[in-house]
Backbone of each chain as ProteinMPNN parsed JSONL, in Angstrom:
{"seq_chain_A": "MPDKDIIQSYITELKRGNLVLAVLGSLTTPHYGYALLQTLQERGMDIEANTLYPLLRRLEKQELLVSDWDTTESRPRKYYSISDTGKDVRTKLFEEWKDMQKSLIGIYTEE", "coords_chain_A": {"N_chain_A": [[20.134, 9.239, -33.864], [17.672, 8.75, -32.154], [14.848, 10.382, -30.686], [14.645, 11.149, -28.115], [12.242, 11.662, -25.989], [10.604, 10.35, -27.983], [11.426, 7.975, -28.147], [10.754, 7.617, -25.037], [8.309, 7.919, -24.86], [7.01, 5.558, -26.266], [7.604, 3.822, -24.631], [6.764, 3.782, -22.489], [4.105, 3.766, -23.094], [4.273, 0.663, -23.713], [4.867, -0.107, -21.703], [2.826, 0.697, -19.721], [0.133, -0.792, -20.672], [1.422, -3.801, -19.476], [1.412, -2.812, -17.317], [-1.308, -2.928, -15.488], [-1.356, -5.779, -15.565], [0.815, -7.235, -13.883], [-0.358, -5.686, -12.306], [-2.651, -7.216, -11.175], [-2.049, -9.268, -11.068], [-0.623, -10.164, -9.054], [-1.821, -8.756, -7.087], [-3.22, -10.858, -5.283], [-2.357, -11.891, -2.961], [-3.322, -9.652, -0.477], [-1.744, -6.15, -0.717], [-0.687, -3.094, 0.489], [-0.427, 0.239, -0.725], [2.23, 0.985, -0.892], [3.766, -1.085, -0.504], [3.045, -2.918, -2.66], [4.234, -1.468, -4.27], [6.813, -1.947, -3.572], [7.032, -4.913, -4.051], [6.552, -5.069, -7.086], [8.516, -3.647, -7.761], [10.747, -5.156, -7.638], [10.027, -7.686, -8.29], [11.263, -6.33, -10.979], [9.418, -4.569, -12.175], [9.389, -1.734, -13.248], [8.674, 0.811, -11.546], [6.831, 3.838, -10.599], [5.775, 5.7, -7.816], [4.053, 7.125, -8.424], [2.358, 6.855, -10.681], [1.296, 4.453, -9.716], [-0.221, 4.726, -7.874], [-2.03, 6.04, -8.492], [-3.631, 4.025, -10.231], [-4.674, 1.921, -8.957], [-6.396, 3.41, -7.38], [-7.659, 3.704, -9.302], [-8.544, 1.404, -10.694], [-9.747, 0.423, -8.34], [-12.17, 1.7, -8.402], [-13.015, 0.61, -10.724], [-14.136, -1.691, -9.954], [-12.306, -3.696, -10.021], [-10.489, -4.651, -8.199], [-10.586, -4.781, -4.552], [-10.947, -3.172, -1.291], [-9.213, -2.807, 1.974], [-9.445, -1.381, 5.36], [-6.639, -1.657, 7.327], [-6.722, -1.383, 10.638], [-4.923, -2.335, 12.771], [-2.428, -1.462, 13.376], [-0.473, 1.316, 13.87], [-0.746, 3.377, 12.412], [-2.643, 3.444, 10.013], [-3.557, 1.549, 7.317], [-4.446, 1.126, 3.764], [-5.184, -1.796, 2.187], [-5.37, -3.024, -0.661], [-6.959, -5.635, -2.86], [-7.615, -8.295, -5.081], [-10.516, -8.33, -7.041], [-13.759, -10.689, -7.483], [-14.122, -9.699, -9.987], [-11.962, -8.751, -10.921], [-10.607, -11.023, -11.216], [-11.757, -12.452, -13.179], [-11.109, -9.888, -15.106], [-8.681, -10.188, -15.239], [-8.099, -12.851, -16.484], [-8.806, -12.675, -18.986], [-6.938, -10.899, -19.976], [-4.697, -11.716, -19.647], [-5.134, -14.337, -21.362], [-4.848, -12.551, -23.882], [-2.386, -11.431, -23.738], [-0.535, -13.572, -23.896], [-1.201, -14.57, -26.313], [-0.449, -12.429, -27.818], [2.349, -11.944, -26.956], [3.364, -14.369, -28.354], [3.176, -13.867, -31.183], [5.069, -11.809, -31.424], [7.241, -12.492, -30.437], [7.518, -14.432, -32.4], [7.801, -13.063, -34.834], [10.388, -11.277, -34.137], [11.668, -13.964, -34.059], [12.147, -14.521, -36.783], [13.431, -12.837, -37.676]], "CA_chain_A": [[19.858, 9.106, -32.575], [16.295, 9.221, -32.095], [14.577, 11.44, -30.144], [14.903, 10.757, -26.413], [10.675, 11.924, -25.723], [9.838, 9.504, -28.629], [11.467, 6.533, -27.697], [9.784, 7.465, -23.865], [6.594, 7.835, -24.953], [6.584, 4.255, -26.769], [8.343, 2.552, -24.015], [5.869, 4.311, -21.488], [2.746, 2.918, -23.391], [4.271, -0.023, -23.499], [4.713, -0.58, -19.693], [0.753, 0.865, -19.332], [-0.99, -2.169, -20.644], [1.365, -4.935, -18.986], [1.407, -2.717, -15.613], [-2.166, -3.52, -15.086], [-1.609, -7.635, -15.719], [1.244, -7.032, -13.031], [-0.933, -5.06, -10.337], [-4.262, -7.844, -11.179], [-1.539, -10.425, -10.878], [-0.072, -9.272, -7.432], [-2.732, -8.563, -5.909], [-3.548, -12.183, -5.369], [-2.122, -11.81, -1.99], [-3.295, -8.441, -0.266], [-1.024, -5.284, -0.406], [-0.709, -2.048, 0.753], [0.382, 0.955, -2.071], [4.064, 1.137, -0.744], [4.302, -2.464, -0.452], [2.818, -3.423, -3.664], [5.221, -0.64, -5.187], [8.011, -2.85, -3.4], [6.783, -6.513, -4.567], [6.597, -4.609, -8.689], [9.712, -3.552, -7.599], [11.79, -6.596, -6.782], [10.034, -8.832, -9.406], [11.659, -6.404, -12.183], [8.953, -3.632, -12.868], [10.385, -0.013, -12.892], [7.412, 1.778, -12.034], [6.778, 4.647, -9.34], [4.586, 6.053, -7.291], [2.928, 8.522, -8.89], [2.094, 6.002, -11.264], [1.101, 2.908, -9.538], [-1.205, 5.049, -6.799], [-3.757, 6.672, -9.146], [-4.086, 3.026, -11.337], [-4.935, 1.011, -7.886], [-7.989, 3.737, -6.856], [-9.249, 3.163, -10.869], [-9.021, 0.071, -10.816], [-10.884, -0.199, -7.544], [-13.402, 2.227, -8.709], [-13.611, -0.026, -11.708], [-14.2, -2.81, -9.462], [-11.64, -4.804, -10.167], [-9.805, -4.503, -6.723], [-11.493, -4.496, -3.693], [-9.632, -2.836, -0.336], [-9.975, -3.056, 3.401], [-8.085, -0.893, 6.033], [-6.396, -2.454, 8.42], [-6.542, 0.205, 11.71], [-4.686, -2.367, 13.922], [-1.557, -0.794, 13.34], [-0.647, 2.753, 14.342], [-0.716, 4.012, 10.827], [-3.959, 2.596, 9.502], [-3.14, 1.299, 5.985], [-5.794, 0.447, 2.812], [-5.312, -3.113, 1.683], [-5.604, -3.898, -2.056], [-6.921, -7.036, -3.4], [-8.041, -8.429, -6.692], [-12.225, -8.425, -6.675], [-13.845, -11.53, -8.681], [-14.637, -9.19, -11.889], [-10.717, -8.281, -11.304], [-10.055, -12.128, -11.507], [-11.915, -12.386, -14.725], [-10.726, -9.453, -16.184], [-7.124, -10.747, -15.555], [-7.554, -13.871, -17.082], [-8.977, -12.676, -20.472], [-5.997, -9.827, -20.339], [-3.55, -12.718, -19.492], [-4.774, -14.698, -22.425], [-4.476, -11.556, -24.668], [-0.77, -11.194, -23.421], [0.437, -14.685, -23.898], [-1.024, -14.354, -28.357], [1.023, -11.09, -28.261], [3.393, -12.284, -26.671], [3.982, -15.424, -29.117], [3.136, -12.995, -32.217], [6.103, -10.83, -31.223], [8.472, -14.135, -30.779], [7.529, -14.841, -33.953], [7.929, -11.628, -35.53], [11.467, -11.409, -33.74], [13.221, -14.616, -34.444], [12.479, -14.775, -37.599], [14.548, -12.206, -38.703]], "C_chain_A": [[18.482, 9.544, -32.632], [16.051, 10.012, -30.817], [14.468, 10.717, -28.886], [13.179, 10.631, -25.811], [9.669, 10.68, -26.79], [10.278, 7.774, -28.226], [10.913, 6.225, -26.137], [8.229, 6.882, -23.878], [6.069, 6.352, -25.463], [7.089, 3.223, -26.026], [7.109, 3.055, -22.524], [4.49, 3.486, -21.649], [3.137, 1.676, -22.978], [4.2, -0.891, -22.055], [3.196, -0.384, -19.405], [0.553, -0.429, -19.276], [-0.409, -3.628, -20.117], [1.632, -4.064, -17.695], [0.353, -3.276, -15.247], [-1.909, -5.02, -15.147], [-0.914, -7.396, -14.028], [0.624, -6.816, -11.837], [-1.847, -6.24, -10.071], [-2.869, -8.934, -10.773], [-0.587, -11.051, -9.461], [-0.872, -9.567, -6.676], [-4.006, -9.875, -5.34], [-3.667, -12.522, -3.657], [-2.082, -9.509, -1.762], [-2.197, -7.576, 0.253], [-1.499, -3.433, 0.153], [-0.022, -1.213, -0.051], [1.566, 0.737, -1.794], [4.718, -0.163, -1.16], [4.375, -3.337, -1.854], [4.08, -3.173, -4.952], [7.036, -1.421, -5.297], [7.836, -3.988, -4.263], [7.132, -6.06, -6.228], [8.115, -4.727, -8.808], [11.344, -4.431, -8.234], [11.847, -7.389, -7.943], [10.235, -7.464, -10.64], [10.727, -5.402, -12.847], [9.287, -2.943, -12.445], [9.206, 0.762, -13.115], [7.377, 3.038, -10.634], [5.512, 4.978, -8.863], [2.933, 6.438, -7.296], [2.259, 7.977, -10.134], [0.919, 4.798, -10.856], [-0.442, 3.572, -8.436], [-2.322, 5.08, -7.169], [-4.287, 5.185, -10.242], [-4.797, 2.779, -10.263], [-6.228, 2.011, -7.772], [-8.557, 3.583, -8.071], [-9.518, 2.266, -10.969], [-10.136, -0.37, -9.894], [-12.092, 0.646, -8.15], [-13.992, 1.66, -9.88], [-14.106, -1.112, -11.797], [-13.329, -4.411, -9.593], [-10.942, -5.425, -8.913], [-11.322, -3.85, -5.587], [-9.889, -3.717, -2.845], [-10.499, -2.916, 0.821], [-8.513, -2.169, 4.273], [-7.828, -1.709, 6.916], [-5.615, -1.585, 9.782], [-5.34, -1.113, 13.146], [-3.394, -1.877, 14.871], [-1.558, 0.531, 13.897], [-1.146, 3.637, 13.435], [-1.328, 3.192, 9.965], [-3.512, 2.484, 8.01], [-4.438, 0.389, 5.389], [-4.855, -0.877, 1.994], [-5.915, -3.723, 0.403], [-5.532, -5.389, -2.373], [-7.909, -7.554, -4.526], [-10.135, -9.124, -5.969], [-12.121, -9.846, -7.491], [-13.837, -11.244, -10.166], [-12.566, -9.13, -12.06], [-10.172, -9.356, -11.804], [-10.532, -12.504, -13.216], [-11.334, -11.556, -15.928], [-8.869, -9.741, -16.807], [-7.017, -11.745, -16.514], [-7.419, -13.842, -18.923], [-7.577, -11.495, -20.826], [-4.8, -10.849, -20.832], [-3.783, -13.305, -20.845], [-4.465, -13.705, -24.192], [-2.814, -11.557, -24.871], [-0.068, -11.786, -24.114], [0.205, -14.549, -25.616], [-0.495, -13.349, -28.437], [2.27, -11.44, -28.179], [4.498, -13.74, -27.781], [4.053, -14.736, -30.433], [4.58, -12.232, -32.461], [7.015, -11.904, -31.345], [8.498, -14.283, -32.088], [8.298, -13.708, -35.093], [9.697, -11.551, -34.984], [12.193, -12.5, -34.0], [13.004, -15.208, -35.72], [13.356, -14.336, -38.866], [16.385, -12.731, -39.117]], "O_chain_A": [[18.171, 10.628, -33.124], [16.949, 10.255, -30.01], [14.138, 9.531, -28.902], [12.854, 9.594, -25.233], [8.538, 10.254, -26.558], [9.587, 6.764, -28.089], [10.635, 5.076, -25.795], [7.481, 6.057, -23.353], [4.94, 5.955, -25.172], [7.129, 2.047, -26.388], [6.888, 2.216, -21.651], [3.914, 2.807, -20.799], [2.586, 1.274, -21.954], [3.656, -1.91, -21.629], [2.488, -1.26, -18.909], [0.686, -1.158, -18.293], [-1.164, -4.6, -20.14], [2.187, -4.748, -16.834], [0.582, -4.281, -14.574], [-2.715, -5.5, -14.35], [-1.664, -7.354, -13.053], [0.797, -7.352, -10.742], [-2.004, -6.496, -8.877], [-3.139, -9.406, -9.669], [-0.107, -12.143, -9.159], [-0.836, -10.393, -5.764], [-5.21, -9.768, -5.108], [-4.587, -13.13, -3.11], [-1.464, -8.593, -2.305], [-1.64, -7.857, 1.314], [-2.598, -2.885, 0.071], [1.106, -1.631, -0.315], [2.131, 0.119, -2.697], [5.728, -0.365, -1.834], [5.26, -4.125, -2.187], [4.582, -3.845, -5.853], [7.91, -1.503, -6.159], [8.542, -4.026, -5.27], [8.041, -6.729, -6.72], [8.795, -5.462, -9.523], [12.376, -4.267, -8.885], [12.843, -7.775, -8.555], [9.267, -7.469, -11.4], [10.981, -5.187, -14.032], [9.637, -3.016, -11.267], [8.748, 1.235, -14.155], [8.127, 2.8, -9.687], [4.423, 4.654, -9.336], [1.798, 6.314, -6.835], [1.503, 8.785, -10.674], [-0.031, 4.401, -11.53], [-1.486, 2.931, -8.319], [-3.344, 4.567, -6.714], [-5.269, 5.335, -10.969], [-5.852, 3.41, -10.323], [-7.269, 1.436, -8.089], [-9.763, 3.353, -8.158], [-10.655, 1.95, -11.32], [-11.082, -1.107, -10.172], [-13.096, -0.036, -8.358], [-15.141, 1.944, -10.22], [-14.489, -1.691, -12.813], [-13.592, -5.594, -9.379], [-10.896, -6.642, -8.732], [-12.302, -3.111, -5.673], [-8.708, -3.622, -3.178], [-11.721, -3.024, 0.924], [-7.3, -2.197, 4.067], [-8.674, -2.495, 7.344], [-4.434, -1.263, 9.914], [-5.086, -0.675, 14.267], [-3.197, -1.825, 16.085], [-2.603, 0.934, 14.409], [-1.909, 4.564, 13.71], [-0.759, 2.358, 9.261], [-3.062, 3.525, 7.532], [-5.129, -0.482, 5.917], [-3.893, -0.631, 1.266], [-6.723, -4.651, 0.36], [-4.577, -6.158, -2.26], [-9.007, -7.017, -4.672], [-10.629, -9.83, -5.09], [-11.091, -10.264, -8.021], [-13.667, -11.97, -11.145], [-11.979, -9.414, -13.104], [-9.341, -9.211, -12.701], [-9.788, -12.749, -14.167], [-11.1, -11.921, -17.08], [-8.212, -9.634, -17.843], [-6.1, -11.729, -17.335], [-6.686, -14.392, -19.745], [-7.297, -11.322, -22.012], [-4.182, -10.863, -21.897], [-2.923, -13.027, -21.682], [-4.023, -14.143, -25.254], [-2.193, -11.662, -25.929], [0.805, -11.312, -24.84], [1.219, -14.431, -26.304], [0.179, -13.296, -29.465], [3.145, -11.322, -29.037], [5.709, -13.944, -27.875], [5.121, -14.981, -30.995], [5.089, -12.115, -33.575], [7.525, -12.155, -32.437], [9.509, -14.248, -32.79], [9.197, -13.829, -35.925], [10.352, -11.968, -35.94], [13.389, -12.301, -34.211], [13.53, -16.298, -35.947], [13.744, -14.741, -39.962], [17.04, -12.09, -39.939]]}, "seq_chain_B": "MPDKDIIQSYITELKRGNLVLAVLGSLTTPHYGYALLQTLQERGMDIEANTLYPLLRRLEKQELLVSDWDTTESRPRKYYSISDTGKDVRTKLFEEWKDMQKSLIGIYTEE", "coords_chain_B": {"N_chain_B": [[-20.253, -10.089, -13.626], [-17.451, -8.893, -15.589], [-17.689, -5.481, -16.764], [-17.752, -5.198, -20.452], [-16.666, -2.86, -21.514], [-14.847, -1.966, -20.109], [-12.654, -4.183, -19.878], [-11.968, -3.87, -22.345], [-10.915, -1.858, -22.604], [-8.662, -2.21, -21.734], [-7.138, -4.054, -22.976], [-6.924, -3.02, -25.773], [-5.343, -1.006, -24.524], [-3.032, -2.861, -24.459], [-2.513, -3.808, -26.123], [-1.623, -1.648, -27.697], [1.084, -0.885, -26.942], [2.858, -3.027, -27.807], [2.132, -3.373, -30.665], [3.66, -1.867, -31.462], [5.659, -2.65, -31.828], [5.847, -4.863, -33.044], [5.232, -3.842, -35.405], [7.629, -2.446, -36.085], [9.135, -4.697, -35.956], [8.25, -6.266, -38.176], [9.127, -4.565, -40.26], [11.617, -4.919, -41.472], [11.19, -6.114, -43.738], [10.224, -4.411, -46.652], [7.113, -3.361, -46.52], [3.627, -2.662, -48.533], [1.384, -0.728, -46.58], [-1.585, -2.146, -46.781], [-0.191, -4.734, -47.209], [1.364, -5.123, -44.776], [-0.654, -5.033, -42.977], [-1.908, -7.394, -43.489], [0.452, -9.546, -43.18], [0.884, -8.569, -40.639], [-1.757, -10.09, -39.382], [-1.736, -12.629, -40.496], [0.861, -13.38, -38.521], [-0.638, -13.782, -36.053], [-1.587, -11.248, -34.966], [-3.895, -9.066, -34.084], [-5.075, -6.69, -35.831], [-6.323, -3.832, -36.992], [-7.132, -1.971, -40.33], [-7.817, 0.444, -39.249], [-6.181, 1.113, -37.755], [-3.684, 0.671, -37.992], [-2.884, 2.504, -40.041], [-2.826, 4.958, -39.643], [-0.981, 5.038, -37.313], [1.439, 3.843, -39.093], [1.492, 6.36, -40.175], [2.538, 8.026, -38.138], [5.025, 6.876, -36.882], [6.438, 7.235, -39.764], [6.657, 10.238, -39.967], [8.295, 10.735, -36.873], [10.026, 10.035, -37.943], [10.846, 6.539, -37.755], [10.179, 5.345, -39.788], [11.143, 4.873, -42.708], [9.493, 6.051, -46.373], [8.829, 4.889, -49.437], [7.608, 5.518, -53.101], [6.383, 3.0, -54.997], [6.206, 2.749, -58.331], [6.004, 0.933, -60.191], [3.77, -0.682, -61.058], [-0.075, -0.874, -61.941], [-1.309, 0.047, -59.983], [-0.336, 2.744, -57.894], [1.721, 2.26, -54.943], [2.85, 3.008, -51.876], [5.482, 1.847, -49.895], [6.642, 0.876, -46.615], [9.759, 1.083, -44.957], [11.758, 0.146, -42.293], [13.959, 2.886, -40.55], [17.28, 4.118, -39.779], [16.772, 5.149, -37.313], [14.87, 3.888, -36.237], [15.218, 1.384, -35.812], [17.125, 1.559, -33.879], [15.449, 2.798, -31.938], [13.912, 0.537, -31.946], [15.473, -1.684, -31.133], [15.663, -0.532, -28.61], [13.428, -0.896, -27.234], [12.584, -3.547, -27.377], [14.504, -4.578, -26.051], [12.981, -3.417, -23.691], [10.571, -4.513, -23.073], [11.854, -7.492, -22.946], [12.14, -7.215, -20.329], [9.515, -6.782, -19.413], [8.569, -8.856, -19.756], [9.693, -10.834, -18.56], [9.288, -9.969, -15.943], [6.536, -10.122, -15.954], [6.245, -13.085, -16.496], [7.382, -14.559, -14.568], [5.602, -13.43, -12.046], [3.438, -14.662, -12.932], [3.851, -17.189, -12.64], [4.23, -17.773, -9.941], [1.942, -18.1, -8.59]], "CA_chain_B": [[-19.484, -10.009, -14.787], [-16.898, -7.277, -15.595], [-18.134, -4.419, -17.413], [-17.282, -5.165, -21.485], [-15.724, -1.485, -22.283], [-13.611, -1.947, -19.121], [-11.732, -5.129, -20.509], [-11.408, -3.418, -23.791], [-10.064, -0.72, -22.567], [-7.259, -2.607, -21.103], [-7.183, -5.181, -24.202], [-6.59, -2.159, -26.197], [-4.143, -0.456, -23.913], [-1.95, -3.624, -23.819], [-2.253, -4.28, -27.696], [-0.88, -0.744, -28.677], [2.78, -1.342, -27.058], [3.191, -4.062, -28.291], [1.843, -3.308, -31.948], [5.097, -0.608, -32.223], [6.942, -3.185, -31.373], [5.767, -5.987, -34.039], [5.428, -3.461, -36.55], [8.943, -2.164, -36.094], [10.052, -6.109, -36.26], [8.142, -6.199, -39.651], [9.473, -3.467, -41.54], [13.11, -5.065, -42.1], [11.155, -5.978, -44.526], [9.412, -3.136, -47.192], [5.617, -3.751, -47.198], [2.699, -1.166, -48.496], [-0.341, -0.716, -46.129], [-2.338, -3.436, -46.84], [0.545, -6.227, -47.159], [1.276, -5.249, -43.967], [-1.73, -5.905, -42.296], [-1.784, -9.339, -43.676], [1.737, -10.087, -42.282], [0.847, -8.792, -38.865], [-2.547, -10.707, -39.017], [-1.236, -13.89, -40.204], [1.428, -13.708, -37.281], [-1.63, -13.743, -35.526], [-1.664, -9.698, -34.539], [-5.292, -8.711, -34.715], [-5.395, -5.445, -35.934], [-7.318, -3.247, -38.024], [-6.856, -0.893, -40.733], [-7.816, 2.466, -39.251], [-5.445, 1.523, -36.395], [-2.305, 0.442, -38.875], [-2.65, 3.055, -41.181], [-2.176, 6.324, -39.207], [0.321, 4.524, -36.921], [2.266, 4.121, -40.024], [1.611, 7.638, -41.022], [3.28, 9.007, -37.135], [6.04, 6.547, -37.218], [7.416, 8.353, -40.6], [6.437, 11.798, -39.58], [8.628, 10.646, -36.325], [11.069, 9.611, -38.511], [11.438, 5.663, -37.271], [9.858, 4.691, -40.72], [11.067, 5.84, -44.42], [8.749, 5.2, -47.169], [9.29, 5.016, -50.414], [6.423, 4.789, -53.75], [6.242, 1.909, -56.317], [5.076, 3.348, -59.486], [5.927, 0.456, -61.447], [2.479, -1.31, -61.109], [-0.638, 0.161, -62.358], [-1.605, 0.907, -59.253], [1.101, 3.22, -56.916], [2.072, 1.459, -53.634], [3.474, 3.127, -50.93], [6.37, 0.89, -49.369], [7.225, 1.929, -45.67], [10.529, 0.297, -44.47], [12.66, 0.661, -40.713], [14.722, 3.429, -40.655], [18.367, 3.602, -38.931], [16.535, 5.559, -36.295], [13.944, 2.997, -36.177], [15.998, 0.47, -35.728], [17.199, 2.258, -32.536], [14.224, 2.607, -31.43], [13.306, -0.871, -31.825], [16.288, -2.275, -29.889], [15.766, -0.316, -26.662], [12.214, -1.117, -26.845], [12.272, -4.771, -27.503], [14.796, -4.719, -24.386], [11.646, -2.841, -22.359], [10.007, -5.793, -23.288], [11.711, -8.54, -22.788], [12.472, -7.209, -19.16], [8.617, -7.015, -19.214], [7.873, -10.562, -19.975], [10.32, -11.668, -17.721], [8.491, -10.06, -14.703], [5.141, -10.934, -15.757], [5.983, -14.331, -15.977], [7.554, -14.445, -12.804], [4.596, -13.156, -11.226], [2.186, -15.218, -12.889], [3.769, -18.472, -12.2], [4.275, -17.501, -8.649], [0.827, -18.186, -8.122]], "C_chain_B": [[-18.548, -8.695, -14.73], [-17.086, -6.567, -16.882], [-17.106, -4.465, -18.736], [-16.641, -4.109, -22.064], [-14.752, -1.659, -20.931], [-12.361, -2.715, -20.048], [-11.726, -5.096, -21.685], [-10.641, -2.63, -23.918], [-8.582, -1.177, -22.392], [-6.379, -3.621, -22.137], [-5.974, -3.95, -25.268], [-5.151, -1.52, -25.781], [-2.776, -1.161, -24.222], [-1.326, -4.019, -25.361], [-1.251, -2.765, -28.379], [0.32, -0.469, -28.455], [3.611, -1.971, -27.99], [2.844, -3.823, -29.912], [3.241, -2.108, -32.461], [5.74, -1.455, -32.658], [6.622, -4.349, -32.968], [5.2, -5.06, -35.455], [7.368, -2.9, -37.278], [9.732, -3.579, -36.428], [9.515, -6.623, -37.497], [8.673, -6.07, -40.688], [10.998, -3.623, -41.927], [12.868, -5.403, -43.02], [10.348, -5.154, -45.47], [8.414, -3.589, -47.31], [4.962, -2.246, -47.44], [1.737, -1.404, -47.374], [-0.748, -1.857, -45.609], [-1.371, -4.939, -46.714], [0.839, -6.308, -45.774], [0.644, -5.604, -42.962], [-1.587, -7.062, -41.894], [-0.893, -9.922, -43.415], [0.809, -10.139, -41.167], [-0.392, -10.233, -38.411], [-2.308, -12.293, -39.304], [0.083, -14.312, -38.902], [0.697, -13.488, -35.793], [-1.858, -12.045, -34.193], [-2.978, -9.254, -34.902], [-5.282, -7.361, -34.255], [-5.869, -4.741, -37.228], [-6.587, -2.106, -38.781], [-6.945, 0.473, -40.447], [-7.02, 2.195, -38.036], [-4.339, 1.447, -36.476], [-2.268, 1.719, -39.454], [-2.094, 4.54, -40.225], [-1.368, 5.902, -38.287], [1.456, 4.439, -37.624], [2.705, 5.505, -40.486], [2.812, 8.145, -39.815], [4.464, 8.507, -37.237], [6.62, 6.695, -38.154], [7.607, 9.114, -40.298], [7.161, 11.712, -38.558], [10.501, 10.318, -36.76], [11.966, 7.975, -38.173], [10.776, 4.444, -39.171], [10.165, 5.335, -42.086], [10.06, 5.429, -45.489], [9.201, 5.715, -48.312], [7.874, 4.582, -51.944], [7.095, 4.133, -55.12], [5.691, 2.137, -57.146], [4.988, 2.096, -60.373], [4.821, -0.286, -62.261], [1.423, -0.17, -61.436], [-1.235, 1.396, -61.419], [-0.016, 1.314, -57.905], [1.171, 2.746, -55.834], [2.764, 2.405, -52.841], [4.193, 2.39, -50.307], [6.963, 1.786, -48.427], [8.725, 0.783, -45.076], [11.322, 0.925, -43.164], [13.725, 1.471, -40.937], [15.987, 3.327, -39.854], [17.583, 4.112, -37.542], [15.585, 4.751, -35.44], [14.367, 2.031, -35.544], [16.556, 0.374, -33.825], [16.406, 1.899, -31.611], [13.718, 1.099, -31.027], [14.319, -1.791, -30.91], [15.75, -1.652, -28.514], [14.458, -0.829, -26.581], [11.651, -2.401, -26.929], [13.422, -5.332, -26.442], [13.835, -4.525, -23.169], [10.931, -4.396, -22.14], [10.31, -6.462, -22.835], [11.844, -8.614, -20.838], [10.986, -7.3, -18.513], [8.398, -8.583, -18.735], [8.658, -11.087, -19.013], [9.421, -11.483, -16.059], [7.145, -10.702, -14.798], [5.137, -12.569, -15.935], [6.376, -15.396, -14.68], [6.241, -14.449, -12.111], [3.395, -14.271, -11.603], [2.525, -16.778, -12.685], [4.331, -18.505, -10.89], [3.244, -18.181, -7.655], [0.405, -19.82, -7.378]], "O_chain_B": [[-18.777, -7.699, -14.043], [-16.677, -7.025, -17.949], [-15.958, -4.038, -18.612], [-16.029, -4.315, -23.113], [-13.619, -1.245, -21.174], [-11.46, -2.17, -20.685], [-11.507, -6.132, -22.312], [-9.833, -2.444, -24.828], [-7.576, -0.613, -22.824], [-5.176, -3.86, -22.034], [-4.755, -4.01, -25.421], [-4.126, -1.512, -26.463], [-1.696, -0.574, -24.283], [-0.194, -4.375, -25.69], [-0.42, -2.829, -29.285], [0.954, 0.106, -29.339], [4.595, -1.659, -28.662], [3.765, -4.38, -30.508], [3.565, -1.727, -33.586], [6.402, -1.344, -33.689], [7.478, -4.37, -33.851], [4.789, -5.66, -36.448], [7.957, -2.981, -38.356], [10.786, -3.587, -37.063], [10.225, -7.47, -38.04], [8.817, -6.788, -41.678], [11.604, -2.748, -42.546], [13.81, -5.348, -43.811], [9.253, -5.132, -44.908], [8.358, -4.406, -48.229], [5.319, -1.161, -46.981], [1.282, -2.548, -47.359], [-0.508, -2.436, -44.55], [-1.785, -5.991, -46.227], [0.67, -7.425, -45.285], [1.098, -6.346, -42.091], [-1.336, -7.65, -40.842], [-1.134, -11.125, -43.312], [0.158, -11.096, -40.748], [-0.186, -11.09, -37.552], [-2.637, -13.132, -38.466], [0.162, -15.457, -38.458], [1.231, -13.147, -34.737], [-2.174, -11.984, -33.005], [-3.183, -9.054, -36.099], [-5.386, -6.871, -33.13], [-5.72, -5.205, -38.359], [-5.715, -1.404, -38.269], [-6.432, 1.421, -41.042], [-7.128, 3.058, -37.165], [-3.615, 1.872, -35.576], [-1.133, 2.145, -39.24], [-0.942, 4.967, -40.298], [-0.493, 6.765, -38.353], [2.502, 4.832, -37.107], [3.783, 5.826, -40.986], [3.877, 8.597, -40.233], [5.306, 9.307, -37.643], [7.778, 6.347, -37.925], [8.809, 9.308, -40.113], [7.356, 12.918, -38.408], [11.589, 10.362, -36.185], [13.193, 7.89, -38.231], [10.974, 3.262, -39.451], [9.468, 6.253, -42.519], [9.781, 4.231, -45.425], [9.85, 6.76, -48.376], [7.259, 3.519, -51.859], [7.927, 4.546, -55.928], [4.494, 1.852, -57.096], [4.101, 2.038, -61.225], [4.77, -0.505, -63.471], [1.659, 1.034, -61.337], [-1.499, 2.589, -61.57], [0.831, 0.609, -57.357], [-0.009, 2.835, -55.495], [3.722, 2.701, -53.555], [3.343, 1.756, -49.682], [7.528, 2.852, -48.669], [8.426, -0.384, -44.824], [11.468, 2.145, -43.075], [14.63, 0.919, -41.563], [15.938, 2.367, -39.085], [17.812, 3.385, -36.575], [15.486, 4.865, -34.219], [13.757, 1.781, -34.504], [16.413, -0.478, -32.948], [16.495, 1.035, -30.738], [13.244, 0.719, -29.956], [13.871, -2.543, -30.045], [15.477, -2.319, -27.516], [14.341, -1.383, -25.488], [10.465, -2.579, -26.653], [13.277, -6.473, -26.002], [13.809, -5.127, -22.095], [10.887, -5.119, -21.145], [9.538, -6.781, -21.931], [11.708, -9.633, -20.161], [10.888, -7.741, -17.368], [8.15, -9.158, -17.675], [8.119, -12.073, -18.51], [9.052, -12.371, -15.29], [6.681, -11.547, -14.032], [4.178, -13.25, -15.573], [5.93, -16.413, -14.148], [5.831, -15.498, -11.615], [2.58, -14.678, -10.774], [1.598, -17.581, -12.572], [5.057, -19.484, -10.724], [3.412, -18.627, -6.519], [-0.704, -20.003, -6.878]]}, "name": "protein", "num_of_chains": 2, "seq": "MPDKDIIQSYITELKRGNLVLAVLGSLTTPHYGYALLQTLQERGMDIEANTLYPLLRRLEKQELLVSDWDTTESRPRKYYSISDTGKDVRTKLFEEWKDMQKSLIGIYTEEMPDKDIIQSYITELKRGNLVLAVLGSLTTPHYGYALLQTLQERGMDIEANTLYPLLRRLEKQELLVSDWDTTESRPRKYYSISDTGKDVRTKLFEEWKDMQKSLIGIYTEE"}
């Protein structure tokens, strides 16, 4: 049996790149952190808050996301959405993803 | 325009996880390093020797690959192939990849 940690580290690596794409793809509609977590989970992205929240802050700092506070409710919430820069990055990443997807399908269906 | 370094770092992140899957998928047939590099490039995986070779050594150290020297030619070559442990890891990674692929397709076709 392979070492569980080894498998987990490769799964984490695989998820990391795809997660950015999932976040950028989901934030065409503004979401606050927890709502995004739920949206991603509903769409089958198995992710935890302590992975998602730092990523949102990082993407905002890099100006791929913008945020806006909604203070109309009793509990203020920070809504994130994709910026124009984020949309450019998303387009490029999505192209790369499609290319890799094609390669992998080729490799795995040849067997 | 988004920062080129930012885009590049996300592309690299995206590739890293997929590359392991591509390598494990390709080594059902034994390859020496340079031949694998060519196989991967032919299949559309844009990768450089200085990324692939350390990965091969790491995968061997983790016992996901086994290697064998072919000394029948004038220049001895180290052939890598997937181990049974590697096959287990590959199966699990491929399942994860398919799930993520499905999620991402869902996210990107909803728009």
